[in-house]
Structure formats: C-alpha cells, structure tokens
VOBABA-24571 format. One line per 8 residues: number of its first residue (from 1); their letters; for each residue x, y, z of N, C-alpha, C, O, CB. Coordinates in steps of 0.001 Angstrom, whole numbers, always signed. Glycine has a CB too. Example, Ala and Ser with C-alpha at 12.3 -4.5 7.8 and 13.67 -1.06 7.14 Angstrom:
2
1> AS> +13190:-5690:+7800:+12300:-4500:+7800:+13200:-3300:+7800:+14236:-3319:+8465:+11308:-4473:+9046; +12850:-2250:+7080:+13670:-1060:+7140:+12900:+30:+7870:+13409:+1138:+8039:+14084:-598:+5725
END
This chain:
188
1> MQLLLITG> -14916:-1928:-7233:-14250:-2120:-5732:-13463:-1153:-5662:-12786:-657:-6563:-13444:-3413:-5380; -13566:-777:-4223:-12477:-34:-3446:-10847:-403:-3400:-10434:-1537:-3156:-12927:-121:-2089; -10265:+384:-3589:-8987:+87:-3380:-7851:+1255:-2100:-7624:+2462:-2183:-8512:+101:-5021; -7603:+722:-1546:-6939:+1784:-231:-5184:+1378:-788:-4643:+325:-451:-7477:+1047:+2060; -4602:+2270:-1537:-3302:+1865:-1416:-1978:+3086:-1081:-1495:+4045:-1682:-3115:+1136:-2765; -1793:+2495:+39:-1055:+2790:+994:+442:+3115:+867:+1153:+2114:+780:-1242:+1893:+1722; +862:+3907:+847:+2286:+4390:+215:+2859:+4910:+1473:+2547:+5106:+2648:+2239:+5639:-1094; +4092:+5068:+455:+5192:+5956:+1921:+6420:+5311:+1539:+6495:+4255:+911:+4800:+5515:+4009
9> PAGVGKST> +7925:+6410:+2193:+9350:+5365:+2023:+9552:+4393:+2812:+9272:+4612:+3991:+10627:+5973:+2186; +9948:+3384:+2549:+10489:+2259:+3134:+10620:+2355:+4817:+11169:+3299:+5385:+11862:+2054:+2441; +10241:+1636:+5244:+10058:+1734:+6851:+9290:+2614:+7504:+9408:+2786:+8717:+11157:+1964:+7461; +8236:+3402:+6604:+6993:+4306:+7303:+6136:+3550:+8304:+5560:+3871:+9343:+5915:+4852:+6160; +6260:+2464:+7630:+4819:+1938:+8376:+4018:+2139:+7713:+3361:+3179:+7756:+4318:+2436:+9572; +3822:+1170:+6870:+2979:+538:+5727:+2344:-270:+6344:+1296:-11:+6937:+3608:-110:+4580; +2993:-1581:+6283:+2512:-3195:+6438:+2414:-2918:+7786:+1913:-3960:+8207:+3585:-4631:+5968; +2592:-2058:+8910:+2213:-2667:+10153:+423:-1523:+10126:-578:-1938:+10709:+3784:-2329:+11762
17> LSWEMSAQ> +432:-297:+9427:-544:+406:+9157:-2358:-386:+8955:-3449:-406:+9524:+90:+1063:+7921; -1544:-1018:+7549:-1996:-2107:+7067:-3018:-3239:+7631:-4173:-3575:+7373:-1025:-2550:+6838; -2132:-3600:+8417:-2088:-4974:+9610:-2993:-4356:+10412:-3784:-4988:+11113:-502:-5437:+10563; -2917:-2683:+10345:-3599:-2557:+12388:-5381:-2145:+11345:-6449:-2343:+11925:-2455:-173:+14144; -5366:-1748:+10271:-6467:-1555:+9271:-7280:-2673:+9173:-8495:-2667:+9370:-5991:-1250:+7947; -6441:-3866:+8794:-7526:-4714:+8848:-8014:-5211:+9804:-9209:-5501:+9748:-7423:-5515:+8290; -7135:-5520:+11197:-7673:-6099:+12487:-8981:-5002:+12701:-9831:-5436:+13479:-6375:-6105:+13889; -9302:-3468:+12050:-10037:-2753:+13013:-11292:-3249:+12348:-12331:-3508:+12954:-9777:-1090:+13186
25> LAAAQVAH> -11024:-3410:+10440:-11889:-3545:+9728:-13099:-4850:+10271:-14281:-4754:+10600:-11142:-3692:+8467; -12008:-6242:+10159:-12510:-7068:+10898:-13033:-7131:+12140:-13799:-8081:+12295:-11941:-7642:+10880; -12869:-6422:+13089:-13575:-6176:+14305:-14660:-5094:+14455:-15233:-4757:+15491:-12643:-5914:+15205; -14843:-4566:+13065:-16230:-4080:+12666:-16506:-4907:+11323:-16998:-4230:+10421:-16296:-2337:+12419; -16282:-6199:+11052:-17036:-7029:+10650:-17251:-6612:+9006:-18076:-7179:+8289:-18240:-7055:+11597; -16261:-5404:+8504:-16148:-4829:+7202:-15186:-6429:+6498:-14170:-6923:+6987:-15154:-2953:+7272; -15949:-6909:+5254:-15296:-7462:+4703:-14022:-6788:+3667:-14092:-5581:+3436:-16162:-8126:+4284; -13324:-7278:+3297:-11756:-6944:+2828:-11018:-7547:+2965:-11158:-8386:+3855:-11126:-6102:+3183
33> AVIETDEL> -9517:-7525:+2040:-8506:-8234:+1622:-6678:-6955:+1783:-6304:-5808:+2029:-9166:-8787:-211; -6298:-8053:+1489:-5084:-7045:+2119:-4018:-8175:+1340:-3693:-9355:+1470:-4927:-6803:+4323; -3678:-6906:+376:-2087:-7274:-384:-908:-6439:-121:-924:-5210:-176:-2134:-7168:-1984; +489:-7424:+273:+1734:-6428:+2:+2577:-6566:-1061:+3265:-7560:-1295:+2623:-6425:+1011; +2515:-5477:-1759:+2928:-5570:-3237:+4168:-6082:-3710:+4446:-6562:-4808:+2908:-4393:-3765; +5368:-5770:-1971:+6418:-6911:-2410:+6220:-8192:-2600:+7170:-8787:-3110:+7322:-7033:-1640; +5218:-8847:-2332:+5055:-10161:-2637:+4815:-10555:-3937:+4955:-11666:-4448:+4166:-10613:-1961; +4402:-9418:-4453:+3930:-9761:-5965:+5040:-9967:-7094:+5028:-10250:-8291:+3017:-8556:-6493
41> DRVFPRPN> +5833:-9736:-6301:+7198:-10359:-7429:+8660:-10276:-6747:+9777:-9866:-7065:+7376:-9254:-9035; +8122:-10809:-5780:+9248:-11919:-4957:+9985:-13099:-5715:+9861:-14098:-5006:+8432:-12763:-3781; +10479:-13307:-6507:+10544:-14562:-7188:+12156:-14065:-7635:+12532:-12893:-7666:+9186:-14921:-8532; +13155:-15513:-8032:+14050:-15867:-8448:+14372:-16717:-9229:+14259:-17856:-8776:+14429:-15938:-7885; +14813:-16623:-10456:+14774:-15228:-11369:+13498:-14994:-12154:+12766:-15797:-12734:+15954:-15224:-12495; +13414:-13408:-11988:+13112:-13120:-12320:+12019:-12973:-13986:+12105:-12293:-15008:+13783:-12953:-11767; +11416:-13639:-13659:+10649:-13427:-15076:+11141:-12351:-16648:+10745:-11186:-16630:+9252:-12781:-14490; +11836:-12754:-17691:+11849:-11419:-19027:+10549:-11606:-19396:+9730:-12496:-19167:+12990:-11575:-20596
49> TSELDRIQ> +10516:-10151:-20275:+9177:-10302:-21020:+9137:-10775:-22177:+8504:-10182:-23050:+8541:-9247:-21184; +9718:-11793:-22402:+9209:-12537:-23434:+8443:-13902:-22724:+7519:-14485:-23290:+10463:-12893:-24478; +9060:-14360:-21215:+8036:-15441:-20429:+6867:-14667:-20455:+5914:-14940:-21184:+8424:-15922:-18771; +6905:-13703:-19680:+5507:-12604:-19299:+4443:-12534:-20580:+3215:-12502:-20502:+6124:-10738:-19015; +5171:-12521:-21642:+3876:-12085:-23003:+3436:-13932:-23073:+2346:-14330:-23482:+4860:-11135:-25244; +4200:-14555:-22736:+3639:-15724:-22983:+2772:-16141:-22127:+2214:-17122:-22618:+4433:-16566:-23131; +2290:-15862:-20906:+1191:-15892:-20015:+38:-15215:-20346:-1100:-15609:-20605:+1536:-15463:-18877; +829:-13502:-20257:-277:-12640:-20835:+353:-11673:-21804:+1495:-11275:-21572:-1086:-11838:-19700
57> PGTIDVSS> -270:-11284:-22822:+606:-11003:-24316:+303:-9284:-23544:-804:-8932:-23137:-355:-11643:-26508; +1639:-8364:-23487:+1975:-6969:-23667:+2075:-6648:-22314:+1796:-5478:-22054:+979:-6075:-24482; +2531:-7663:-20989:+2481:-8139:-19362:+4286:-7657:-19374:+5145:-8496:-19645:+1931:-10381:-18918; +4639:-6191:-19036:+5967:-6197:-18682:+6501:-6409:-16988:+7535:-6039:-16432:+6396:-4885:-19234; +5500:-7043:-16560:+5962:-7042:-14574:+5059:-8192:-14662:+4201:-8263:-15541:+5381:-5399:-13090; +5285:-9369:-13499:+5114:-10198:-13026:+4055:-9745:-11867:+3204:-10545:-11479:+6274:-10737:-12827; +4139:-8537:-11380:+3257:-8090:-10442:+1690:-7594:-10806:+711:-7340:-10104:+3970:-7060:-9866; +1916:-7585:-12100:+534:-7210:-12366:-457:-8704:-12421:-1638:-8804:-12088:+528:-6300:-13907
65> INLAAIWS> +473:-9809:-12963:-110:-11106:-13436:-419:-11780:-12393:-885:-12900:-12603:+701:-11918:-14263; -272:-11353:-11052:+69:-12111:-9645:-1170:-11445:-9125:-1974:-12084:-8446:+1709:-11781:-8712; -1348:-10190:-9421:-2209:-9039:-8437:-3413:-9457:-9501:-4482:-9465:-8890:-1572:-6933:-8320; -3516:-9670:-10353:-5001:-10166:-10853:-5492:-11495:-11216:-6558:-11838:-11728:-5296:-9558:-11950; -4618:-12071:-10888:-4952:-14060:-10198:-4892:-13890:-8813:-4930:-14958:-8203:-3499:-15577:-10592; -4825:-13071:-8249:-5271:-13209:-7062:-6275:-12643:-5895:-6618:-13077:-4795:-4497:-13202:-6792; -6643:-11236:-6810:-7715:-10735:-6685:-9015:-10967:-7457:-10088:-10381:-7310:-7413:-9748:-6720; -8607:-12219:-8550:-10060:-12942:-8803:-10025:-13813:-7862:-11207:-13533:-7663:-10380:-13674:-10207
73> TYQALGHT> -9805:-14626:-7063:-10087:-15193:-6496:-10872:-14729:-4879:-11728:-15298:-4201:-9135:-15773:-6712; -10182:-13566:-4713:-10801:-12774:-3958:-12555:-11999:-4237:-13576:-11888:-3558:-9733:-11869:-3908; -12235:-11708:-5259:-13746:-11104:-5672:-14880:-12031:-6001:-16091:-11811:-6052:-13652:-10243:-6944; -13901:-13565:-6299:-14692:-14399:-6483:-16190:-15117:-5313:-17346:-15491:-5513:-13686:-15186:-6824; -15357:-15002:-4227:-15518:-14777:-2766:-16646:-13778:-1963:-17293:-13850:-917:-14254:-14304:-2425; -16503:-12868:-3005:-17723:-11827:-2798:-16722:-10454:-2306:-17461:-9529:-1969:-19090:-12448:-1364; -15270:-10101:-2184:-14842:-9417:-1596:-15226:-8199:-2757:-15557:-8448:-3916:-13510:-9845:-1091; -15079:-6582:-2056:-14827:-4995:-2917:-13841:-4675:-2317:-13268:-3807:-2976:-15932:-3684:-2866
81> RLIMSGVM> -13367:-4876:-1504:-12596:-3515:-644:-11093:-4163:-415:-10893:-5049:+417:-13478:-3042:+1203; -10337:-3755:-1035:-8821:-4273:-827:-7675:-3246:-480:-7382:-2208:-1073:-8351:-4954:-2150; -7117:-3803:+619:-5954:-2504:+527:-4627:-3509:+1079:-4401:-4420:+1875:-6375:-777:+1861; -3714:-2368:-281:-2338:-2459:-807:-1450:-1797:-147:-1823:-666:+165:-2204:-2066:-2041; -531:-2055:+143:+822:-1623:+482:+2125:-1650:-493:+2349:-2613:-1227:+1126:-2390:+1550; +2730:-820:-449:+3801:-666:-1143:+4309:+1080:-1159:+3691:+2123:-947:+3431:-1326:-2572; +5685:+782:-1507:+6593:+2336:-2031:+6053:+3318:-2883:+5977:+4545:-2835:+7874:+2071:-2877; +5746:+2561:-3571:+5311:+3592:-5127:+6030:+4567:-5526:+5448:+5606:-5215:+4032:+4404:-5116
89> MHLNFDKR> +6782:+4733:-5938:+7975:+5854:-5883:+7395:+6490:-7764:+7720:+7531:-8334:+10216:+4857:-5658; +6451:+5327:-8267:+6339:+6169:-9601:+4741:+6155:-9498:+4207:+5119:-9896:+7100:+5406:-11199; +3914:+7166:-9017:+2452:+6607:-8544:+1836:+6320:-10115:+1288:+5267:-10444:+1363:+7953:-7471; +2037:+7413:-10942:+1289:+7217:-11996:+1986:+5815:-13001:+1770:+6208:-14148:+1233:+8729:-12741; +2511:+4778:-13087:+2695:+4092:-13567:+2296:+2774:-12426:+1917:+1640:-12719:+3840:+4425:-14157; +2519:+3344:-11093:+1764:+2186:-10494:+342:+1845:-10828:-300:+804:-10972:+1759:+2355:-9162; +140:+2932:-10883:-1622:+3058:-11009:-2061:+1999:-12639:-2912:+1130:-12833:-2188:+5344:-11318; -1160:+2532:-13404:-1078:+1825:-14610:-1243:+65:-13880:-2331:-510:-13875:+596:+2293:-15539
97> WILSAIPE> -332:-385:-13476:-151:-1819:-13348:-1916:-1858:-12099:-3089:-2188:-12273:+1948:-2349:-12471; -1391:-1510:-11360:-2485:-2236:-10782:-3926:-1891:-11883:-4614:-2912:-11886:-2677:-1647:-9028; -4422:-1037:-12586:-5229:-725:-13183:-5400:-1550:-14024:-6570:-1532:-14409:-5154:+233:-13487; -4721:-2376:-14572:-4578:-3561:-15920:-4720:-4881:-14676:-4885:-5974:-15218:-2524:-3528:-17149; -4689:-4927:-13436:-4750:-6130:-12677:-6043:-5705:-12357:-6862:-6601:-12559:-3674:-6483:-11499; -6390:-4958:-12051:-7821:-4958:-11176:-8499:-3284:-12172:-8232:-2122:-11865:-7414:-4686:-8744; -9280:-3701:-13213:-9889:-2397:-14004:-10724:-1834:-13664:-10888:-741:-14207:-10301:-2465:-15071; -11536:-2189:-12775:-12424:-1531:-12162:-12206:-1300:-10395:-13132:-1431:-9594:-13643:-2274:-12567
105> ARITVVRM> -10971:-982:-10065:-10870:-451:-8954:-10448:+1206:-9498:-9947:+1655:-10528:-9801:-1352:-7995; -11175:+2084:-7610:-11521:+3107:-7274:-10371:+3364:-6489:-10581:+3452:-5280:-12757:+3165:-6770; -8847:+3552:-7003:-7841:+3717:-5723:-8079:+4897:-5030:-8349:+5915:-5668:-6329:+3756:-6086; -8008:+4912:-3624:-8107:+6481:-2952:-6250:+6166:-2818:-5940:+5110:-3370:-9413:+6808:-962; -5468:+6670:-2398:-3575:+6732:-2209:-3420:+7537:-887:-3910:+8664:-814:-2543:+7775:-3699; -2792:+7021:+95:-2705:+7334:+1102:-939:+7319:+1391:-216:+6323:+1395:-3671:+6498:+1841; -630:+8425:+1570:+625:+8759:+1279:+708:+8949:+2731:+116:+9761:+3442:+979:+9923:+207; +1730:+7857:+3092:+2389:+8289:+4534:+3514:+9162:+4559:+4172:+9161:+3519:+2883:+7126:+5287
113> LAAEPTLL> +3984:+10055:+5658:+5195:+10205:+5747:+5704:+10397:+7433:+4995:+10147:+8408:+5470:+11351:+4794; +6972:+10853:+7461:+7974:+10558:+8716:+9154:+12059:+8808:+9715:+12809:+8010:+9019:+8770:+8298; +9100:+11951:+9685:+10305:+13120:+9805:+11242:+12445:+9977:+11069:+11622:+10876:+10318:+14204:+10891; +12490:+12412:+9359:+13918:+11860:+8983:+14180:+11289:+10296:+14720:+10212:+10039:+15135:+13007:+8450; +14115:+11386:+11323:+14671:+10821:+12181:+13629:+9807:+12746:+13952:+8721:+13226:+15229:+11751:+13035; +12423:+10235:+12650:+11218:+8792:+13004:+11484:+7817:+12047:+11464:+6650:+12440:+9384:+9117:+12812; +11793:+8100:+10575:+11925:+7362:+10054:+13292:+6421:+10186:+13336:+5194:+10091:+11603:+7877:+9173; +14109:+7100:+10366:+15556:+6728:+10479:+15164:+5324:+12233:+15316:+4110:+12101:+16877:+8781:+10863
121> ARLAQREF> +14731:+5934:+13497:+14434:+5060:+14207:+13865:+3751:+13771:+14059:+2577:+14085:+13810:+5581:+14910; +13003:+4455:+12835:+11716:+2696:+12819:+12892:+1962:+12047:+13452:+936:+12434:+9563:+2684:+11472; +13199:+2754:+10746:+14039:+1443:+10392:+15369:+815:+11330:+15847:-276:+11022:+14642:+1771:+8976; +15716:+1324:+12076:+17078:+1167:+12870:+16406:-244:+13475:+17081:-1272:+13530:+17617:+2632:+14174; +14759:-189:+14006:+13982:-1392:+14676:+14133:-3018:+13597:+14237:-4171:+14013:+12066:-766:+14796; +14099:-2606:+12389:+13837:-3466:+11604:+15300:-3840:+10820:+15614:-5030:+10865:+12675:-2962:+10791; +16122:-3013:+10180:+16925:-3270:+9511:+18403:-3454:+10209:+19126:-2522:+10560:+16759:-2414:+8619; +18614:-4465:+10300:+19838:-5574:+10197:+21372:-6250:+9624:+21160:-7145:+8806:+19376:-6154:+9939
129> GSGADEQA> +22279:-6098:+9787:+23638:-6328:+8744:+24217:-5429:+7916:+24319:-4221:+8130:+23440:-7248:+7810; +24593:-6023:+6974:+25679:-4510:+6391:+24626:-4052:+5298:+25104:-3080:+4714:+27673:-4947:+5432; +23330:-4392:+4780:+22803:-3203:+4399:+22100:-2699:+4827:+21442:-2230:+3898:+22477:-3087:+3620; +21437:-2222:+6271:+21277:-1462:+6983:+21148:+48:+6528:+20111:+687:+6347:+22086:-1750:+7717; +22436:+448:+6392:+23192:+2110:+6225:+22937:+2423:+4584:+23005:+3620:+4308:+25318:+2136:+6633; +22629:+1432:+3361:+22449:+1710:+2401:+20799:+1678:+2194:+20273:+2545:+1497:+23290:+983:+1696; +20034:+672:+2811:+18362:+1148:+3101:+17881:+2057:+4167:+16705:+2371:+4351:+17531:-32:+3441; +18814:+2413:+4790:+18618:+4245:+4981:+18959:+5389:+4417:+18439:+6500:+4314:+19051:+4693:+5889
137> QRSLRQAR> +19386:+5171:+4268:+20089:+6518:+3137:+18879:+5881:+1672:+17890:+6606:+1558:+22712:+6229:+2597; +18929:+4768:+742:+17835:+4696:+526:+16031:+4929:+475:+15392:+5188:-545:+18158:+4334:+655; +15349:+4718:+2154:+14633:+5223:+2240:+14235:+6993:+2645:+13125:+7519:+2721:+14411:+4404:+2690; +15690:+7632:+2865:+15786:+8748:+2983:+15536:+9601:+1613:+15051:+10732:+1566:+16926:+8861:+3580; +16032:+8707:+364:+15981:+10061:-653:+14613:+9415:-741:+13926:+10371:-1101:+17143:+10371:-2282; +13740:+8306:-624:+12020:+8196:-1057:+11763:+9319:-543:+11505:+10360:-1148:+10932:+6947:-439; +11847:+9081:+1033:+11123:+10529:+1853:+10853:+11883:+1246:+9869:+12623:+1248:+12018:+11004:+2991; +12162:+11960:+681:+12614:+13665:+236:+11903:+13902:-1159:+11355:+14958:-1472:+14579:+13953:-31
145> RMASEDAE> +11990:+12738:-1976:+11438:+13160:-3508:+9725:+12730:-3018:+8769:+13192:-3641:+12314:+11946:-5202; +9587:+11977:-2061:+8124:+12110:-1794:+7317:+13222:-1370:+6360:+13722:-1962:+7868:+11349:-987; +7848:+13558:-220:+7676:+14593:+609:+7482:+16403:-525:+6716:+17306:-188:+9243:+14410:+1758; +8349:+16447:-1731:+8196:+17369:-3220:+7507:+16916:-4072:+7676:+17482:-5152:+9334:+17616:-4015; +6740:+16080:-4079:+5367:+15563:-4636:+4501:+16225:-4259:+4084:+16425:-3118:+4953:+14327:-4366; +4013:+16811:-5761:+2197:+16995:-5372:+1369:+15778:-4792:+1489:+14627:-5212:+1275:+17332:-6842; +300:+16267:-3522:+153:+14939:-2907:-1842:+15621:-3169:-2705:+15310:-2348:+1190:+14554:-813; -2167:+16525:-4434:-3025:+16656:-5119:-3588:+15214:-5020:-2883:+14225:-5219:-2640:+17234:-6326
153> GMIVLPTD> -5419:+15136:-4575:-6071:+13531:-5055:-5716:+12963:-3993:-6617:+12174:-3709:-5483:+12623:-6449; -4526:+12894:-2886:-3730:+11746:-2236:-4463:+11904:-720:-5099:+12958:-696:-1807:+11989:-2268; -4545:+11244:+400:-4802:+11520:+1890:-3296:+11617:+2304:-2619:+10610:+2098:-5745:+10253:+2768; -2795:+12516:+2764:-1636:+12768:+3196:-1347:+12709:+4796:-1634:+13599:+5596:-1384:+13951:+2658; -731:+11496:+5083:-770:+11092:+7113:+179:+11257:+7288:+1039:+10507:+6826:-1069:+9647:+7952; +461:+12278:+8012:+1673:+12817:+9012:+1322:+11045:+9856:+358:+10316:+10089:+1253:+14882:+10264; +2918:+11066:+10069:+2833:+9534:+11479:+3257:+9766:+12538:+2902:+9050:+13474:+3691:+8138:+11340; +4170:+10856:+12751:+4774:+11167:+13867:+4325:+11241:+14861:+3359:+12001:+14922:+5226:+11946:+13856
161> GKRPAELA> +4714:+10576:+16074:+3840:+10828:+17573:+2720:+10538:+17614:+1880:+11112:+18307:+3689:+12085:+18090; +2456:+9307:+16651:+726:+8367:+16275:+1209:+7381:+16621:+2418:+7152:+16621:-112:+8123:+14617; +109:+6443:+17065:-148:+5154:+17179:-508:+4438:+15653:-1069:+5213:+14878:-1292:+5062:+18232; -269:+3145:+15170:-577:+2385:+14723:-2447:+2566:+14473:-2919:+3063:+13450:+100:+1415:+15466; -3033:+2203:+15288:-4345:+2238:+15749:-5144:+3227:+15673:-6349:+3102:+15455:-4391:+1996:+16792; -4306:+4767:+15918:-5205:+5840:+16025:-4658:+6269:+14801:-5453:+7165:+14516:-5219:+6824:+17315; -3604:+6225:+13624:-3355:+6374:+12320:-4431:+5294:+11272:-4881:+5635:+10178:-1721:+6073:+12209; -4727:+3621:+12123:-5814:+3325:+11136:-7052:+3885:+11158:-7684:+3973:+10105:-6080:+2127:+11132
169> EIILRKTG> -7543:+4313:+12276:-8773:+5005:+12449:-8759:+6442:+11776:-9722:+6949:+11201:-9063:+5102:+13946; -7632:+6956:+11928:-8049:+7915:+10848:-8245:+7908:+9571:-9103:+8669:+9122:-7464:+8650:+10814; -7428:+6970:+8598:-7416:+6420:+7499:-9156:+5878:+6852:-9913:+6190:+5932:-6329:+5282:+7786; -9116:+4653:+8313:-10724:+4350:+8108:-11962:+5432:+8191:-12986:+5166:+7562:-11084:+3367:+9180; -11900:+6392:+8796:-13059:+7169:+9182:-12902:+8276:+7582:-13776:+8755:+6859:-12829:+8057:+11086; -11519:+8344:+7531:-11630:+9506:+6079:-12234:+8608:+4763:-12492:+9174:+3701:-9715:+10223:+5499; -12398:+7394:+4918:-12672:+7157:+3684:-14021:+6497:+3800:-14768:+6061:+2924:-11608:+6390:+3000; -14110:+6529:+4828:-15950:+6313:+4864:-15726:+4631:+4889:-16665:+4116:+4282:-17147:+7067:+3040
177> WLNIGGQP> -14967:+3819:+5299:-14807:+1776:+5545:-15171:+2124:+6947:-16359:+1850:+7117:-12800:+610:+5329; -14676:+2571:+7915:-15168:+2787:+9244:-16847:+2658:+9647:-17371:+3769:+9585:-14691:+4164:+9534; -17624:+1776:+9968:-19107:+2973:+10080:-19351:+2640:+11860:-19007:+1933:+12807:-21080:+2313:+8724; -20177:+3707:+11437:-19958:+3853:+13224:-21710:+4063:+13427:-22421:+4947:+12950:-18684:+5673:+13953; -22122:+2800:+14395:-23234:+2801:+14327:-24244:+3042:+13619:-25219:+3727:+13927:-23329:+3090:+14826; -23888:+2068:+11920:-24685:+1773:+11037:-24635:+3489:+10097:-25532:+3659:+9271:-26210:+1139:+11831; -23869:+4327:+10241:-23993:+5607:+9291:-22234:+5321:+8673:-21271:+4797:+9233:-24396:+7507:+10378; -22339:+5722:+7768:-20951:+6409:+7487:-20020:+7255:+8050:-20136:+8398:+8491:-21031:+6950:+6712
185> AGPG> -19139:+6559:+7969:-18075:+7349:+8807:-17968:+9404:+7844:-17761:+9550:+6639:-16080:+6037:+8579; -18104:+10166:+8493:-17690:+11455:+7577:-16061:+11856:+7272:-15310:+11108:+7898:-18321:+12766:+8349; -15453:+12729:+6564:-14884:+12895:+6098:-13282:+13573:+7254:-12288:+14241:+6969:-15723:+13440:+5139; -13601:+13182:+8064:-13192:+14159:+9469:-12299:+13486:+9776:-11631:+13763:+10773:-14167:+14420:+10769
END
C-alpha cells in the first residue's frame, strides 16, 4: 500500500494540501483515503500505557491502535492509497508507529516548507485568542528545526507563492498518483 505522509510545521498548509490532493484524485477517479494524524489521539483523558497494553500489548500510543483500526476498514474496502498529514517532528519514530499500524505501507514523505513571514501570515488566519502567540512561536521552532534536518529520501515542497491546487498537482505528479491520459505521470 502506498502512503503519502504530508509533514511540516503547524500552519504550513498540510490539511489544505491533503484536502486538495483528495479532490484532484477524486476528480481523476483514483481511489484513496485521507487521515489527519491529529485526530488519531484527540481524546481526554489520554489513555495510559497499561490501558493501551490491555488493548494491544506493547503499544504506547493510541494513535497506532486507531490508525490500524481505521486502515483495516479502508483496506477491506479495497483501498491501497492513503494520504496522512501531521507535523511529524520525530520522523523516524513516527514512521515506526505508522508501520506498526500498517506494516505493508510504503511511505513517501512530503516535507512542506514556508518562509517565516508566510508561515506567520497563515497562522494569523487560523489562530485566535490567547494561544495564538504561543502557537506562532512553536511553529517557528518547528520550521527552523525541519529546515536544518537532512531531507534525503523525502520530497521537499516549498509553498511560498503557490496555491494549494498547484502544490497538490506537483506532489501527485511526482509520486505518480495522478495519471494523465492513462499513462503514469513522470517524476517532473
């Protein structure tokens, strides 16, 4: 199964890109599913390790259990393509919990980047209230850390000055998920 893992700092546009890729794939009649990783562990109170161990021995995060459950339904429906989005600050760790949930996944990582002024402007459109400044600082820390990391083996997607539809088409063509005229799209 093919998994596109859309990563990047908070506010860079991961959800918007995922939704746009989904719309383009649907228009091209390409079967797929979309999961936002934030929704896999949005629960209160958070289960502790003993509670999780009761459900699935050795599991330390509810996200892996939930991903396995959701994917089993999509897989039973015949799906072989999944778009997932999340910040993914610890990519090697994140790949491990994803693969524990979906062992057959072939993961392609897409790292979205934006200049700091662009990131702050995007955050200003969605963050309101007392937590907005804290979120902006957290996102800038995430962006700086990600920009300093080795990007080998991932698709790096600069987003400044590009619309979501353009970004989605770039990724879908690079990955071959969007076929043109019945022929697999090239890497360009």
